[in-house]
C-alpha positions, 0 to 999 in steps of 0.5 A: 514535537514537530516533524516537518517534511513527512513523506509517509505515515502508517497507522498502528494500534487502533489509530492511537499510533503512527509511524512517521517517515521523512528525510533528514539530509540523506538519512531516512528517519522513522519515528514511532509515535503514540498520540497523547491527548490532553485538554490542550490537544494531541501531542506526539510521544515516542521513539526513533526506529533504526535509520534508513529503513527502506520499506516498512509494513504494519500487520492488519491488527496494528500490533506488529511491524516488519521492515527492510534495511540494506545489508551489504549488497542485500537486505535484512527483514526485521519483525518488531513491535511498533515502537521497535521493541522485541526486534527479531531478524527473520529474513535476508536476501541478496536483493534490495528492491522489494516492496511490502504488503502485509494483507493477511495476518501471518503472510507478507507479500514481497513484490519486486519494484514495478518496471515495464522493461524488467519482468517482476515477481512476487512471493509470500513470506510466512512470519511463523515458518520463515518460508517463502512461496512463489506467487507470481513471476515473469510479469511486466509492470507488476504491482500486487496486493494480497487479500486479508485471508491470504487467498486472493491476489490482485495484480497489474501486468503489461501487454500493449497496455496496463491491465489488472488480474485476480489470482485465486485458487491457482486460477488467474482471471482478467479483472474488469478494472484496469488499474494497479494495486497502489490505488486499491485497498481491501474491504474484507477478503472479497472486495476491493475499493480502487481508484481507476484511471479514466484512460488506459495506461501504456506500460511506461506510464506506470513508472512515469506515474511513480516518478511524478512525470504524469498525472492521472484522473481516477474514478472510485470503483468497488470490485467484487473479486469473487464475481469480478463485477465492478460498481462505480462509487464516485466519479468526483464530478465537480471536484476536479481531477482525482489522482488517488494514492495512499488509499486507506479504509476507515475502521468500520469500512464506511469511508475511503480515504486517500491523497490526491496526488495532483495537489497532495490534499486529503479526501474522504469518500463515504462509500455507501452513499458515494459522497465526496468531502475534502478532509481539510 
């Protein structure tokens, strides 16, 4: 099976399955595929999830998915197996504009879409108790992610420029890295790997970046979230500008994978040795 014009992909299981998302006309399609191997190579076998899933997230174990669909003027959240089986509606809201981050096993982070003009909020949703807890509120240009143990939040905010913060144990600390959550991935619960722009960003730059109106040039840093100390992993010297998006850590944490938004190429960084290799 060939699926053209894929806009997003999310892996599940131990890398044997993938959720492929693309537009078919004006309809958002989501195909849940298992990668079958044979002597002739890999092929996709699977089934379609419901149409027009607005947001979808995979749990850290890769065994469950949670997705949002529009329902009237609001939205409904559904928990299911990666193939769509055993689906159960857990959440409903009068709001539609949510982003999802499933960082810890039982908690999903709900964040309003970032805007420099409208102050955002973030909540954790416990899939066992079906309850919400307010985490952040009244934050301009908010993007956020949650650590695997559910105890630390990394989030961006805007004053005169875009900055980043760490929230843990009720205490907020300004991060030594100025970046935003969509350029970062957790490695354990005390370390983040982040693409960090070389230049400071104005509040309006965040929305412009999402719309594809500006390009950024990043270095890759490791942030110790407990000590708030950052270490440079790679500045990508000689490889051109890297605008890091869709970051992903390899199963054993040895490689940082990402798409360079400037040309949509796939790259891999061996984190410990900080050597860059184009995965193409």
